[in-house]
N, C-alpha and C positions, 0 to 999 in steps of 0.2 A: 504493500499500500504506499502511495506517495503522500507527501504533505498537500498536495492540490485536491487530491482524494478525500482528505479528512477535512479540508477546508469546505469543499461542497456537502460534505455530509453534515458538517454544523450548519451550514445554509439552508439545507434541506430540512432539519429539525426545527429550526426557528420559524421558517415558512410553514411546515406542516401544524405545527403546534399552534399558529397564529390563526390559520384557516380552521382547525379543529375547533378552536374556542369562539371563532366566529360564528360559525354553524349551531354550534349548542347555545350560543347567546339569540340566534334568530330564530332558532326552534322555540325557546323559551319565550321570546318575544311576543311569537305569534298566538300564543297562550295567555297574554296580558288580558283579554277581554272576554275571558270565558265566564259563563255563568257561575255564580259562587254556589258550592253543595248547600244544602238545606243546614248543615251543622254550623256555617259561617256565615250564614245571611245576617246575623246581629252583629257583626264585626264591625261593620262600617255603615254610616248614615249614607243617602244617596250622595251627598255633596261631597263628604269624606270619601267616598269611594272613588268617583271621578278625580279628585286630587291625588289619591294614590296611583289612579292609571297614569295620571299627566306626570307624576314621580318618576315611575318607572319607566316611562317612555323617554323620559329627559335623560335618566341615568344610562339608558341604554345606548342612545345617540352619543352621549358624552364618552362612553366606555368603547366606541368604533374608533372614534376620534383619539383618545388617548393610546389605545393599543397598536392602531396604525402608525400613529406618531413614532412610538416605542420602536416598533418593528423598522420602519424606515431609518431610524436613527441607529438602531444596530447594525443593519446591512450596510448603510452606508459608513460606518466605522470600520467594520469588517474589510468592506473592499478596497478602502482607501487607506489600509494598514495603519488603522488609528492605533492600535495596541501597541504595533513596532515603533509607533512617533512616541508614545507616553514612555515605553519602556527606554527610549533612548533620553528622553528628558530624565527620568528617575536615574540613570546610569550619568548623566553628566553632573548631576548635584552629589552621588555618593559612591561609593565602590563597596561598599558592604552589602551582602544580599537581604538580611534582613530590612536596612534601611532602604533599599531600592525598591523591594517589594511594599513597603509602608508608602513611600512617595508614590509608587505607582498606583496603588489602591486608592489612595487618598486624593489623588486628582482623577482616577474615574468616579469615585463615589460624589464627592463634591460638584465635578464638572455635570455629572448626571442629574444631582438634585437640583441644580440651579436651571437646568434645560426644563425639567419638569415642576419645578416651582410653579409657572405661572398656570399650568393645569390645576395644581392643588389647590391655589388661591382662588381660581375661578369655580372649582367645586365647592369649597368653603363659603366663599362671600358672595357667590352667584346662585348656584343651585340649591344648596342648603339653606341659604337666606330666604331664597324664593318659597320655599315651603316651610320655612317657619322652625327650621331645627338649628341653627346656627347660632350660638352664642360664644363665638370665638372672637376675641378682640383681634386686631391687626397685630398688637404689640405681642399677644400671647401666641399667635401663630408664629411669629418669625423668632421668639424666642424659644419654643418648642423647636424650630429648626436648628437653634444654635445648641442648645441641649443635646438634641438628637446628634449632632457632628462630633459634641466633645465626647460623648458616650461611646460613639463609634470609635472614634480616634483613643481613646482609652481602653475600652473593654475590647472592642473588636481588634484593635492594633496590638493590644498586649497578648490575647490569644493566638494572633496571627505570628507575632514574634516568637512565639515558645513553639508553635508548630514546625517553623521554618529551623529554629534552633535543633527540634528533634530531628529534622530531616537531615541536617548538616552531619550530626553525629552519629544517627542510627541508620543511615540510608533508607532503603525499603521497609525496615522495621520500625520507623518514625510513627506508623498509623497506632501502633499499640500504645505509647506515649501518650499521643494526641487524642486517642480515645478514652485515656484515662482522664486526662484534663479536661477534657469537653464533657465526660460524664459527672466528674466532681462539680464542675462549673453549673451543670444542669439541676443537680441536687441544690445545691446552695441556692440557684436562683429560685427553685420551687419554694424553698423555705424561707428565704429572705427578701424575695423579690419586693412585696408589700411595704417591708420595713426599709429597703435600701433605695429602691428605685422609684417608686410610685411619688415618695415625697418630694423628688425633683420636679414634678409635673402637677402634682395634683395635692390639696389640703385633706387629711384624714382625721376624723375625730370620732372619739369613741361616741356610741349611741348614747343619748342621755337616757336618764331612768324615767320611766312613764310606763303607759300601756303598751306599748308596742315591745319594749324590751321584755316587761314581764310575760308577754305572751310567748315571745321567743324562748325567753329561759324557761319558760313551764314546759314548752314542746320539748325543748332539748331534754328536760329531766324526763320525759315520759320515753324518751327513746334510748336513755341511758348515754347521751352525748354530751360531754363537758364542752362548754362554749362560754368562753367570758371575754373573747375579743371580737367585738361586733363593732365595726367602724362603718361611718358614712362618710362618703368622697365626695368632693364638689364637681361631679360629672355635668352638671348645669353649666360650669364653667364655659365648656366648649361645645355643647350641645344638649337638647332636650330629650334624646334619646335615652333609655334607660338601661341598666344592666345590675347584675350582682353576680360576685364569683367567691368561690372558696378557694384559698391558697394555704400553702404550708401543711405541715405534718407535726404529729407529736405535740410538744408545747408552744410550737409555733404557729398551729393552726388557726385560721381567723377567718370570717365572714365579712365581706366588705360589700356595702349595700350603696348604689348612687343615689344622691339624694332625688334625682329625677324619678326613680323609682319609689321611694318612700312618699312623694308627693302625687303620683299617678294612681297608686294602689291603696286599696283599703288594707287593714292591719292584718286581717285574716288572709288576704290574698299574698301580702308579703311574706307572711309566715308560710305559705305553701311554696312560694318561690324558694324559700330558704328550707325548707323540708326536702325538695328537690336536691338542692347542693348539699345537704348533710347524706342524702341517699347516695350521693356520689362518692362521700368519704366512707361510708359505711361498706359500700360495694367495693372500696379498695381502687376505685378507676383512677385517681391520682397516681398511685403506685404503678399501676399498670400501664398508664400512657407514659410514665415517666420510663419505665422498664423498655417498653416498645419503642420510644425515643432513641432510649441509649444503645439497643441492639442494631436500629436503622442506622444510626451513626456510626457504629463502629463497622457495618457492614460497607457504608459510603467510604469511609477512610480507607478501608482495606482494599477496595476496588481503586481508590486514587493513587494508593502506594504502588500497584502494579503498571499504572499507565504514568505517572507524573514526571517521571523522569526520561520519558520518550521524546527523542529530538521531533519526532513527528508531530506531537501537539504544539512545540512552540514554532516549529516550522510552518506549520498549518495557519498559524497567525502572523506569518511575516517576520518571526524572529528566528535567526540563524542559531543564538547561543542558547543553549538549554536552561531553562531558569524554571523554579517552582512556581511564581507567581503567574507567569504565562501559561504554564501548563494547567494550573489550578483553573484558570478562566475557559480553556478549551475542554478540559475534563467538565467543567460545570454545565457547560451545555451538552456535551455528549450524553451525559449523565441524566438529562431532563426526563428522558422517556421512562426510565427507571424510577426516577422522582414522581412521576405521575402515576406510577403503578403502586408505589408505597404509600403516595398520598392518598389514591384511591383506597386502600386497605385501610389506613388510619380512619379515613371517613367512615368506612363500614362499621369499624369498630365505635368511632364516638357516637353514631346512631344507635347503636344497639346499646351503650352506657346511657344514652339519654331517656331510651325507654325505661331501663331499670330505674333509674332516679325517678321518673315519673309513677313508677309502680309503687316505688318505696313512699314517695310523698302521698299518693293515692292510699296506701295501707295505713300508714300512720298518721295521716291529717285529713283524708278525705280528697275526693277528685272535683268537687265543684269549684272552690278557691281556687285550684290550679288552673281550671280550665278558664275562669272568668280573669285570672291574672294573665294567662298567654294571649287571650283575645284583647285585652287592653293593650298589652304591650306591643302586638302585632299593628293594632290601630294607630297606635300613637307615633311607629315608626314607618307607617305607611307600607307596610311588608305587602310582597306578593303573596296573594292567597291560592293563585293557581299555577304554580311552576310547573314545567314540563318535567315529567318523571326523569327522563334521561338527563336532564340538566341536574335534579336533584341528585341523581346517582353519582355523578361525576363532582358535584361542587359543594353539596350540603354536609354540613358536619354535623347538622341537626335534622331529625325527621321535619317533614311541614307541618304545620299547624293543623292540619285535617289530619295526619296520620297520629298525632300526638292525641287528638281529642277522640278520636275513634278508638285508641289504644285506652285512654282513660275510662271511657265509657263501658269496656268491657268487662264482664264481670269476674 
């Protein structure tokens, strides 16, 4: 196989992936105006349903624009030997492989982010604003960008530096050390993400004493679940959309509620949402997901170790000198079909876990408040209630609202 062959395989993967996604999106869009099934007739009022239709269509058209721009930009960069050009800039600044890689990825990441920022800005301040979701100020928007860059530089740069260092002294066996590093990092993030990372972007405050906290604590006691860390996060700082999540394990486990969720739902509905999250913990879904992620990462790193040192990968991107960072870029694109498969399997597992968590909430708190909360959350976010089954199969990490309601109504 020649570098030219590898180059055109890379091009083919990018184009086929784009076409596949466009076909799925178009298929899904054809069902935007399907009649709602009886179980979902009460989710929207007529005016709100028309608004949700307009939101979905606007998002669909904007998605075509952004994905097409991304593809054209990537293809142009490849055909114009952009990676070789950036590599030459990095090598003119430093002669250490780790520093060269950091400068290389720094230029790529920042450059890409600058080019796509207008789309992100339009999405936030035009589309989300038009449909009443946006609460982000321009100051918060750009501060988030800067914080994101700093975190990428510190955390991403640190991990990349260590992985290249492992590669330099261990050769093809670097993947074992890299796997250990990423696994430890994943466990620490699972445990301390809410304590270390979230405060950089949002304010978290303990849920105050009152009827809601009493109901939550009463429920937790009935299911033998120790829960003393319940936090409210200022999600309304950026959007009106609501959410809740469970993080950590052991002594670090905590429930985080968006303030928008607390404002949108009745107290019993909030407890039902928490019962669902407790179900994830009780069923050990957090551990299973963590384990699955670690296994997938190990497989990916092992596969990377077989190919990253091949001159073919670097030469395919126009760089004669074999280097880890160029090989990593080429491998990342070549690996994407496998990544699609592993992502599909993770979505299948995730949807199964969601059903199990719903069943747990139904068993321990009842189905009615969970169903009403799911309907309200779908309505408030103008969710698509009639997605195409194929689109759901490939892209959804959760069952559809209809599927969840039908499951909850089963005896």
